N, C-alpha and C positions, 0 to 999 in steps of 0.2 A: 504494500500500500504506500502511496505517496501523498505528501501534504503540499504538493505544488498547486499553484493557482491554475485551475483549468477553465476559468470563465471565458478564455479566448480560444479554447480548444475546439475550433470549428472545423468541420470536414470540408475541404475544398480540394479540387483536382490538382494533380501534380503540375499541370499546365498553368493553372492559376497561381500556384505557389511560385513557379519559375517567373511568371510575369510580374508578380509582386516584388520579387527579389530584384528584377531588372529595373523596375520603377524606383526602387529604393537606392540603387547604385548611383554614385556621384557621376554626373555627366557634365563635363566642362564644355559649355557652348553648344551642346547637342540637345535636340528635342528628345522627349520621352519616346520609348519604343512604341510602335503601333501595336495595339491589342486587337485580337479578334472579338467579334461581337459577343460570342458565348462566354469568353473569358472575362470580358468587361462586365457583363451582366452578373456573372458568378461573383466577382469581387465586389461589385456594388451591393448585391443582395446580402453578402456576408458582412457588409459594413466596413470593408477594408480600404475602399477607395471611394472618392466622390467626384462627380463631374463638376467642372468649373462652370459658373453661372453664365459666363460670356462666350463660351466655346463648347460645342458638343464633342470635340475631339480631345480636349485636355482633361486629364484625370490627375488627381493628387491623392496621396496616401493619407488616410485618417490616422488618428492616434491608435485606434484598435488594430489597424494594419501594422503599425510600427511595433506594438506590443506582441502581435502574433509572430512577426519576424524575429524579435528578440527572444521569444520563448522557444524558437526552433534551434537556436544556436547552443 
């Protein structure tokens, strides 16, 4: 038995995890990687990313997404 915080232990596909990791990577002067529609929807539904209000193509990682990535390390 483990006493780790599992509140962010959500089940997402390996493709979505990979995409979230790529979004979190530091990119100097480069745009965020393009995400497929299904991966985008999965990450939005999990609460790990949010769409920018002024652009339908720009996503940003939420605090829940950051916590999820930290918990995987």
